[in-house]
N, CA, C and O atoms as CSV, one atom per row, in Angstrom:
chain,resi,resn,atom,element,x,y,z
A,1,MET,N,N,-8.537,61.813,-19.364
A,1,MET,CA,C,-7.139,61.479,-19.251
A,1,MET,C,C,-6.827,61.219,-17.782
A,1,MET,O,O,-7.325,61.920,-16.901
A,2,THR,N,N,-6.007,60.215,-17.526
A,2,THR,CA,C,-5.559,59.917,-16.171
A,2,THR,C,C,-4.046,59.874,-16.146
A,2,THR,O,O,-3.400,59.685,-17.177
A,3,ILE,N,N,-3.493,60.048,-14.975
A,3,ILE,CA,C,-2.043,59.954,-14.811
A,3,ILE,C,C,-1.701,58.491,-14.589
A,3,ILE,O,O,-2.153,57.891,-13.614
A,4,ALA,N,N,-0.915,57.914,-15.475
A,4,ALA,CA,C,-0.513,56.517,-15.356
A,4,ALA,C,C,0.687,56.376,-14.428
A,4,ALA,O,O,0.798,55.390,-13.700
A,5,ALA,N,N,1.583,57.357,-14.453
A,5,ALA,CA,C,2.774,57.333,-13.610
A,5,ALA,C,C,3.333,58.740,-13.527
A,5,ALA,O,O,3.104,59.572,-14.405
A,6,ILE,N,N,4.067,58.990,-12.459
A,6,ILE,CA,C,4.715,60.297,-12.283
A,6,ILE,C,C,6.032,60.064,-11.570
A,6,ILE,O,O,6.130,59.171,-10.727
A,7,ASN,N,N,7.038,60.845,-11.890
A,7,ASN,CA,C,8.356,60.613,-11.323
A,7,ASN,C,C,8.555,61.269,-9.958
A,7,ASN,O,O,9.619,61.111,-9.359
A,8,SER,N,N,7.588,61.980,-9.463
A,8,SER,CA,C,7.728,62.659,-8.178
A,8,SER,C,C,7.238,61.782,-7.033
A,8,SER,O,O,6.137,61.234,-7.083
A,9,ARG,N,N,8.070,61.655,-6.001
A,9,ARG,CA,C,7.657,60.922,-4.804
A,9,ARG,C,C,6.948,61.846,-3.822
A,9,ARG,O,O,6.297,61.387,-2.884
A,10,ASN,N,N,7.077,63.132,-4.040
A,10,ASN,CA,C,6.501,64.123,-3.134
A,10,ASN,C,C,5.054,64.389,-3.521
A,10,ASN,O,O,4.752,65.347,-4.233
A,11,GLN,N,N,4.169,63.532,-3.043
A,11,GLN,CA,C,2.775,63.671,-3.416
A,11,GLN,C,C,1.869,63.135,-2.311
A,11,GLN,O,O,2.212,62.194,-1.596
A,12,PHE,N,N,0.721,63.756,-2.199
A,12,PHE,CA,C,-0.298,63.325,-1.259
A,12,PHE,C,C,-1.619,63.213,-2.004
A,12,PHE,O,O,-2.023,64.140,-2.706
A,13,LYS,N,N,-2.288,62.086,-1.851
A,13,LYS,CA,C,-3.621,61.927,-2.417
A,13,LYS,C,C,-4.602,62.569,-1.447
A,13,LYS,O,O,-4.467,62.423,-0.232
A,14,GLY,N,N,-5.574,63.268,-1.975
A,14,GLY,CA,C,-6.544,63.909,-1.105
A,14,GLY,C,C,-7.775,64.369,-1.851
A,14,GLY,O,O,-8.003,64.022,-3.010
A,15,GLN,N,N,-8.558,65.158,-1.146
A,15,GLN,CA,C,-9.815,65.669,-1.697
A,15,GLN,C,C,-9.847,67.182,-1.513
A,15,GLN,O,O,-9.487,67.700,-0.456
A,16,VAL,N,N,-10.280,67.877,-2.552
A,16,VAL,CA,C,-10.394,69.333,-2.480
A,16,VAL,C,C,-11.492,69.680,-1.476
A,16,VAL,O,O,-12.632,69.235,-1.605
A,17,VAL,N,N,-11.128,70.488,-0.468
A,17,VAL,CA,C,-12.104,70.897,0.544
A,17,VAL,C,C,-12.448,72.379,0.443
A,17,VAL,O,O,-13.438,72.828,1.021
A,18,ALA,N,N,-11.637,73.140,-0.288
A,18,ALA,CA,C,-11.943,74.563,-0.462
A,18,ALA,C,C,-11.226,75.091,-1.697
A,18,ALA,O,O,-10.108,74.685,-2.015
A,19,VAL,N,N,-11.900,76.005,-2.381
A,19,VAL,CA,C,-11.323,76.732,-3.508
A,19,VAL,C,C,-11.581,78.205,-3.245
A,19,VAL,O,O,-12.727,78.655,-3.265
A,20,HIS,N,N,-10.507,78.958,-2.998
A,20,HIS,CA,C,-10.610,80.396,-2.754
A,20,HIS,C,C,-10.150,81.110,-4.024
A,20,HIS,O,O,-8.955,81.302,-4.247
A,21,ARG,N,N,-11.119,81.496,-4.847
A,21,ARG,CA,C,-10.816,82.086,-6.148
A,21,ARG,C,C,-10.383,83.535,-6.042
A,21,ARG,O,O,-10.951,84.322,-5.285
A,22,GLY,N,N,-9.375,83.862,-6.809
A,22,GLY,CA,C,-8.943,85.239,-6.973
A,22,GLY,C,C,-8.997,85.584,-8.449
A,22,GLY,O,O,-9.276,84.720,-9.280
A,23,SER,N,N,-8.735,86.825,-8.777
A,23,SER,CA,C,-8.808,87.217,-10.185
A,23,SER,C,C,-7.655,86.636,-11.001
A,23,SER,O,O,-7.826,86.331,-12.182
A,24,VAL,N,N,-6.488,86.480,-10.385
A,24,VAL,CA,C,-5.319,85.953,-11.098
A,24,VAL,C,C,-4.869,84.613,-10.526
A,24,VAL,O,O,-4.595,83.676,-11.276
A,25,VAL,N,N,-4.792,84.520,-9.191
A,25,VAL,CA,C,-4.397,83.264,-8.545
A,25,VAL,C,C,-5.479,82.842,-7.566
A,25,VAL,O,O,-6.242,83.666,-7.062
A,26,SER,N,N,-5.529,81.538,-7.308
A,26,SER,CA,C,-6.503,80.978,-6.382
A,26,SER,C,C,-5.791,80.053,-5.413
A,26,SER,O,O,-4.737,79.502,-5.732
A,27,GLU,N,N,-6.367,79.883,-4.226
A,27,GLU,CA,C,-5.822,78.956,-3.238
A,27,GLU,C,C,-6.711,77.718,-3.199
A,27,GLU,O,O,-7.932,77.818,-3.085
A,28,ILE,N,N,-6.080,76.554,-3.296
A,28,ILE,CA,C,-6.780,75.282,-3.245
A,28,ILE,C,C,-6.372,74.597,-1.950
A,28,ILE,O,O,-5.181,74.493,-1.658
A,29,GLU,N,N,-7.344,74.125,-1.168
A,29,GLU,CA,C,-7.058,73.371,0.046
A,29,GLU,C,C,-7.422,71.917,-0.197
A,29,GLU,O,O,-8.535,71.602,-0.619
A,30,VAL,N,N,-6.463,71.032,0.076
A,30,VAL,CA,C,-6.635,69.602,-0.152
A,30,VAL,C,C,-6.489,68.885,1.187
A,30,VAL,O,O,-5.477,69.033,1.872
A,31,GLU,N,N,-7.499,68.112,1.553
A,31,GLU,CA,C,-7.424,67.322,2.783
A,31,GLU,C,C,-6.756,65.998,2.463
A,31,GLU,O,O,-7.232,65.239,1.620
A,32,THR,N,N,-5.643,65.724,3.145
A,32,THR,CA,C,-4.889,64.495,2.948
A,32,THR,C,C,-4.805,63.755,4.278
A,32,THR,O,O,-5.219,64.276,5.313
A,33,ALA,N,N,-4.271,62.546,4.243
A,33,ALA,CA,C,-4.070,61.780,5.471
A,33,ALA,C,C,-3.105,62.493,6.406
A,33,ALA,O,O,-3.156,62.296,7.620
A,34,ALA,N,N,-2.218,63.328,5.844
A,34,ALA,CA,C,-1.236,64.065,6.639
A,34,ALA,C,C,-1.771,65.405,7.132
A,34,ALA,O,O,-1.103,66.073,7.921
A,35,GLY,N,N,-2.950,65.812,6.692
A,35,GLY,CA,C,-3.516,67.109,7.053
A,35,GLY,C,C,-3.860,67.905,5.811
A,35,GLY,O,O,-3.856,67.376,4.699
A,36,ILE,N,N,-4.155,69.173,6.006
A,36,ILE,CA,C,-4.530,70.057,4.894
A,36,ILE,C,C,-3.274,70.563,4.189
A,36,ILE,O,O,-2.345,71.059,4.827
A,37,VAL,N,N,-3.263,70.430,2.877
A,37,VAL,CA,C,-2.207,70.984,2.040
A,37,VAL,C,C,-2.830,72.105,1.224
A,37,VAL,O,O,-3.857,71.907,0.576
A,38,SER,N,N,-2.214,73.284,1.254
A,38,SER,CA,C,-2.701,74.424,0.484
A,38,SER,C,C,-1.771,74.689,-0.688
A,38,SER,O,O,-0.550,74.596,-0.564
A,39,ALA,N,N,-2.360,75.016,-1.813
A,39,ALA,CA,C,-1.580,75.344,-3.002
A,39,ALA,C,C,-2.140,76.609,-3.625
A,39,ALA,O,O,-3.354,76.794,-3.701
A,40,VAL,N,N,-1.252,77.469,-4.065
A,40,VAL,CA,C,-1.656,78.668,-4.806
A,40,VAL,C,C,-1.338,78.406,-6.269
A,40,VAL,O,O,-0.179,78.209,-6.635
A,41,ILE,N,N,-2.368,78.404,-7.100
A,41,ILE,CA,C,-2.214,78.153,-8.535
A,41,ILE,C,C,-2.967,79.239,-9.294
A,41,ILE,O,O,-3.762,79.975,-8.711
A,42,THR,N,N,-2.715,79.333,-10.582
A,42,THR,CA,C,-3.420,80.341,-11.363
A,42,THR,C,C,-4.906,79.990,-11.431
A,42,THR,O,O,-5.281,78.818,-11.441
A,43,THR,N,N,-5.727,81.010,-11.477
A,43,THR,CA,C,-7.170,80.807,-11.590
A,43,THR,C,C,-7.506,80.154,-12.925
A,43,THR,O,O,-8.468,79.391,-13.014
A,44,SER,N,N,-6.734,80.442,-13.954
A,44,SER,CA,C,-6.973,79.784,-15.241
A,44,SER,C,C,-6.731,78.277,-15.127
A,44,SER,O,O,-7.405,77.503,-15.806
A,45,SER,N,N,-5.791,77.843,-14.289
A,45,SER,CA,C,-5.572,76.414,-14.065
A,45,SER,C,C,-6.740,75.786,-13.318
A,45,SER,O,O,-7.106,74.643,-13.592
A,46,VAL,N,N,-7.328,76.522,-12.376
A,46,VAL,CA,C,-8.513,76.031,-11.661
A,46,VAL,C,C,-9.624,75.763,-12.673
A,46,VAL,O,O,-10.303,74.738,-12.602
A,47,ASP,N,N,-9.804,76.677,-13.604
A,47,ASP,CA,C,-10.859,76.539,-14.611
A,47,ASP,C,C,-10.535,75.455,-15.637
A,47,ASP,O,O,-11.420,74.720,-16.073
A,48,ARG,N,N,-9.272,75.362,-16.014
A,48,ARG,CA,C,-8.869,74.408,-17.048
A,48,ARG,C,C,-8.945,72.959,-16.556
A,48,ARG,O,O,-9.199,72.056,-17.353
A,49,LEU,N,N,-8.728,72.721,-15.254
A,49,LEU,CA,C,-8.697,71.334,-14.773
A,49,LEU,C,C,-10.054,70.630,-14.798
A,49,LEU,O,O,-9.996,69.447,-15.134
A,50,PRO,N,N,-11.186,71.086,-14.529
A,50,PRO,CA,C,-11.610,72.122,-13.579
A,50,PRO,C,C,-11.644,71.546,-12.159
A,50,PRO,O,O,-12.028,70.394,-11.955
A,51,LEU,N,N,-11.239,72.358,-11.190
A,51,LEU,CA,C,-11.200,71.917,-9.794
A,51,LEU,C,C,-12.433,72.384,-9.052
A,51,LEU,O,O,-12.824,73.548,-9.133
A,52,ARG,N,N,-13.042,71.454,-8.326
A,52,ARG,CA,C,-14.238,71.744,-7.527
A,52,ARG,C,C,-14.098,71.073,-6.163
A,52,ARG,O,O,-13.381,70.081,-6.030
A,53,VAL,N,N,-14.768,71.599,-5.166
A,53,VAL,CA,C,-14.814,70.971,-3.850
A,53,VAL,C,C,-15.355,69.553,-4.010
A,53,VAL,O,O,-16.353,69.334,-4.696
A,54,GLY,N,N,-14.686,68.594,-3.371
A,54,GLY,CA,C,-15.087,67.198,-3.457
A,54,GLY,C,C,-14.287,66.389,-4.458
A,54,GLY,O,O,-14.339,65.160,-4.430
A,55,ASP,N,N,-13.539,67.051,-5.349
A,55,ASP,CA,C,-12.730,66.331,-6.342
A,55,ASP,C,C,-11.582,65.588,-5.670
A,55,ASP,O,O,-10.956,66.110,-4.748
A,56,ASP,N,N,-11.306,64.364,-6.135
A,56,ASP,CA,C,-10.125,63.627,-5.709
A,56,ASP,C,C,-8.945,64.125,-6.524
A,56,ASP,O,O,-9.030,64.223,-7.749
A,57,VAL,N,N,-7.839,64.442,-5.849
A,57,VAL,CA,C,-6.674,65.017,-6.520
A,57,VAL,C,C,-5.385,64.469,-5.916
A,57,VAL,O,O,-5.394,63.842,-4.856
A,58,LEU,N,N,-4.292,64.716,-6.603
A,58,LEU,CA,C,-2.963,64.508,-6.060
A,58,LEU,C,C,-2.346,65.870,-5.839
A,58,LEU,O,O,-2.320,66.698,-6.749
A,59,ALA,N,N,-1.851,66.110,-4.638
A,59,ALA,CA,C,-1.063,67.310,-4.368
A,59,ALA,C,C,0.390,66.897,-4.599
A,59,ALA,O,O,0.983,66.206,-3.770
A,60,VAL,N,N,0.951,67.318,-5.714
A,60,VAL,CA,C,2.312,66.952,-6.096
A,60,VAL,C,C,3.181,68.184,-5.940
A,60,VAL,O,O,2.824,69.266,-6.406
A,61,PHE,N,N,4.326,68.022,-5.284
A,61,PHE,CA,C,5.172,69.196,-5.103
A,61,PHE,C,C,6.634,68.860,-5.335
A,61,PHE,O,O,7.075,67.722,-5.174
A,62,LYS,N,N,7.361,69.888,-5.718
A,62,LYS,CA,C,8.791,69.771,-5.962
A,62,LYS,C,C,9.484,70.624,-4.911
A,62,LYS,O,O,9.256,71.830,-4.823
A,63,ALA,N,N,10.318,69.993,-4.131
A,63,ALA,CA,C,11.005,70.716,-3.070
A,63,ALA,C,C,12.494,70.786,-3.383
A,63,ALA,O,O,13.194,69.774,-3.340
A,64,THR,N,N,12.963,71.963,-3.692
A,64,THR,CA,C,14.396,72.130,-3.917
A,64,THR,C,C,15.102,72.481,-2.624
A,64,THR,O,O,16.330,72.442,-2.547
A,65,GLU,N,N,14.331,72.820,-1.615
A,65,GLU,CA,C,14.903,73.195,-0.332
A,65,GLU,C,C,13.937,72.774,0.763
A,65,GLU,O,O,12.738,73.037,0.670
A,66,VAL,N,N,14.444,72.131,1.785
A,66,VAL,CA,C,13.635,71.744,2.928
A,66,VAL,C,C,14.305,72.296,4.167
A,66,VAL,O,O,15.502,72.101,4.375
A,67,LEU,N,N,13.534,72.986,4.991
A,67,LEU,CA,C,14.034,73.555,6.241
A,67,LEU,C,C,13.562,72.701,7.404
A,67,LEU,O,O,12.460,72.153,7.377
A,68,VAL,N,N,14.398,72.592,8.424
A,68,VAL,CA,C,14.046,71.869,9.636
A,68,VAL,C,C,14.168,72.826,10.805
A,68,VAL,O,O,15.189,73.496,10.963
A,69,ALA,N,N,13.127,72.890,11.627
A,69,ALA,CA,C,13.151,73.749,12.807
A,69,ALA,C,C,12.932,72.874,14.029
A,69,ALA,O,O,12.042,72.024,14.037
A,70,LYS,N,N,13.737,73.077,15.055
A,70,LYS,CA,C,13.583,72.321,16.278
A,70,LYS,C,C,12.491,72.956,17.119
A,70,LYS,O,O,12.460,74.173,17.299
A,71,LEU,N,N,11.606,72.133,17.626
A,71,LEU,CA,C,10.517,72.603,18.462
A,71,LEU,C,C,10.948,72.559,19.918
A,71,LEU,O,O,11.677,71.657,20.331
A,72,SER,N,N,10.495,73.534,20.693
A,72,SER,CA,C,10.844,73.537,22.113
A,72,SER,C,C,10.017,72.472,22.822
A,72,SER,O,O,8.880,72.192,22.441
A,73,GLU,N,N,10.604,71.886,23.855
A,73,GLU,CA,C,9.895,70.870,24.609
A,73,GLU,C,C,8.945,71.536,25.562
A,73,GLU,O,O,9.236,72.591,26.126
A,74,ARG,N,N,7.803,70.905,25.737
A,74,ARG,CA,C,6.802,71.444,26.663
A,74,ARG,C,C,7.103,70.984,28.074
A,74,ARG,O,O,7.546,69.855,28.289
A,75,ALA,N,N,6.863,71.852,29.025
A,75,ALA,CA,C,7.124,71.508,30.426
A,75,ALA,C,C,5.981,70.741,31.032
A,75,ALA,O,O,6.037,70.373,32.205
């Protein structure tokens, strides 16, 4: 099965570079053009997909809140 379309614009195409498995939740690291995106998902989802290092994936996210922080200027 492939995704033909998705309504979310908040997505980055990338490749899985690390899978840190836990007993209940796991951390997935995805290398994208914008940098590394980390996601915490259930370990059962890791197995069901199944996700492995080297897999091409979409990191899709839903943001109900976005914070902006001003960075100090360097001297």
